[in-house]
Every structure is written in C-alpha cells, then in structure tokens.
C-alpha positions as CSV (number, residue, x, y, z in Angstrom):
1,Q,103.5,90.4,65.5
2,V,102.1,91.3,62.2
3,Q,99.7,88.8,60.7
4,L,99.4,88.3,57.0
5,V,96.3,87.2,55.1
6,E,96.5,86.4,51.4
7,S,93.5,86.5,49.0
8,G,92.6,86.7,45.3
9,G,93.4,83.2,44.2
10,G,91.2,81.0,42.2
11,L,90.8,78.8,39.2
12,V,91.8,80.3,35.9
13,Q,92.6,79.1,32.4
14,A,96.1,79.2,31.0
15,G,96.8,82.6,29.6
16,G,94.5,84.3,32.1
17,S,95.2,86.7,34.9
18,L,94.7,87.0,38.6
19,R,95.6,89.7,41.2
20,L,96.6,88.6,44.6
21,S,96.5,90.7,47.7
22,C,98.2,90.4,51.0
23,A,96.8,92.3,53.9
24,A,98.9,92.9,57.0
25,S,97.4,93.4,60.4
26,G,99.9,96.1,61.2
27,S,102.1,98.6,59.5
28,I,104.5,97.4,56.8
29,S,105.9,100.8,56.1
30,S,109.0,100.0,58.2
31,I,109.5,96.6,56.5
32,Y,112.1,97.3,53.8
33,T,111.4,94.2,51.7
34,M,108.1,92.4,51.2
35,A,107.8,89.4,49.0
36,W,105.5,86.8,47.4
37,Y,106.3,83.1,47.6
38,R,104.6,80.0,46.3
39,Q,104.6,76.3,47.1
40,A,103.5,73.8,44.5
41,P,102.4,70.3,45.5
42,G,105.4,68.2,46.4
43,K,107.8,71.1,46.1
44,Q,109.6,73.5,48.4
45,R,108.3,77.0,48.9
46,E,110.1,79.4,46.5
47,L,110.4,83.1,46.3
48,V,108.5,84.6,43.4
49,A,108.9,88.3,43.6
50,R,110.1,91.0,46.1
51,I,109.8,94.7,46.5
52,T,111.6,97.2,48.6
53,N,110.2,100.4,50.2
54,E,112.0,102.3,47.4
55,G,110.0,100.4,44.8
56,M,112.9,98.2,43.6
57,T,111.7,94.8,42.4
58,N,113.1,91.5,41.4
59,Y,111.5,88.3,40.2
60,A,112.2,84.7,39.7
61,D,113.2,83.9,36.2
62,S,110.1,81.7,35.8
63,V,107.7,84.7,36.3
64,K,109.8,87.6,34.9
65,G,107.8,89.6,32.4
66,R,104.5,88.1,33.5
67,F,104.1,89.0,37.2
68,T,104.2,92.4,38.8
69,I,104.6,93.0,42.5
70,S,103.5,96.2,44.2
71,R,102.9,97.6,47.6
72,D,100.7,100.2,49.2
73,N,102.1,101.0,52.6
74,A,99.1,103.3,53.5
75,K,96.9,100.2,53.1
76,N,99.4,97.8,54.6
77,T,98.9,95.7,51.5
78,V,101.1,93.9,49.0
79,Y,99.9,92.9,45.6
80,L,100.9,90.4,42.9
81,Q,99.5,90.9,39.4
82,M,99.8,87.7,37.5
83,N,99.3,87.7,33.7
84,S,99.8,85.0,31.1
85,L,99.4,82.3,33.7
86,K,100.8,78.9,32.9
87,L,100.0,75.4,34.3
88,E,103.2,75.5,36.2
89,D,102.1,78.6,38.2
90,T,99.6,76.4,40.0
91,A,100.5,76.6,43.7
92,V,99.6,78.1,47.1
93,Y,100.8,81.7,47.2
94,Y,102.0,83.4,50.3
95,C,103.4,86.8,51.2
96,N,106.0,87.5,53.9
97,A,109.1,89.6,54.5
98,P,112.4,87.9,53.8
99,L,114.9,88.2,56.6
100,M,118.4,86.7,56.5
101,G,117.3,83.7,54.5
102,A,114.2,83.1,56.6
103,S,110.8,84.8,57.0
104,R,110.2,87.7,59.3
105,F,106.6,86.8,60.2
106,D,104.5,83.6,60.7
107,W,103.1,82.3,57.5
108,G,99.6,83.2,56.6
109,P,97.0,80.7,55.2
110,G,98.1,81.4,51.6
111,T,95.8,81.6,48.6
112,Q,95.4,78.8,46.1
113,V,96.0,79.5,42.4
114,S,95.1,76.8,40.0
115,V,95.7,77.1,36.3
116,S,93.9,74.8,33.9
117,S,94.5,74.0,30.3
C-alpha cells in the first residue's frame, strides 16, 4: 500500500503563492490519475485538481487559472502550484488517487494552507 505525505503548506497573505508536494512511498507511474483535494473547516473534502499520466489536467472552477497540478513519476511526487491565493483557499490539502468515486489509498496527514488578509 502506497503511503502519501503532503508538505509545503503554511501561512501566506492573500495574493501570495505556495507550492505543495505529495511524496508517495511507492511508484505512482502506474497510477493513471493523481489528484489534490482540500477540506476547509466544517466542510466536506473536495477535489481541487487532477492529472493523468498523459498530462491531462482539470480543475475545480474555484481554482481554475490560479492553481497548476503536475507530477514527476520518476520522483513519485505530485505538486500543486497555488498562485493568487484567496482567503477561501484556506484548508488542509491532501493528495490521493481517485478511484470510482472514492480514493485509492489511505489519506495522508495533509498539509495546512492558511491565507490571511
């Protein structure tokens, strides 16, 4: 079972940028789709962005044009570049592999992103 560890979160002012990383303990090269999710306080976890092994991406409308997902299969790592951060981006961010409406792996610890005004 692959384990996922997210990092790169922190406290940033609105308009700022952060780059999140998700390191997998095993190979992700055979995992067709990897994704980033987030969970804000009092809300359900939501899918933010996903990327296939062919490099196809899609994003939630709320982050489109501001966030960029990428992956490096050689490093077993998935990234999320977040620009023009807004207060409403404050959440714990997780990565995983979507699978038939659920997640393929156990959830990692996540990384906290806090955006201040």
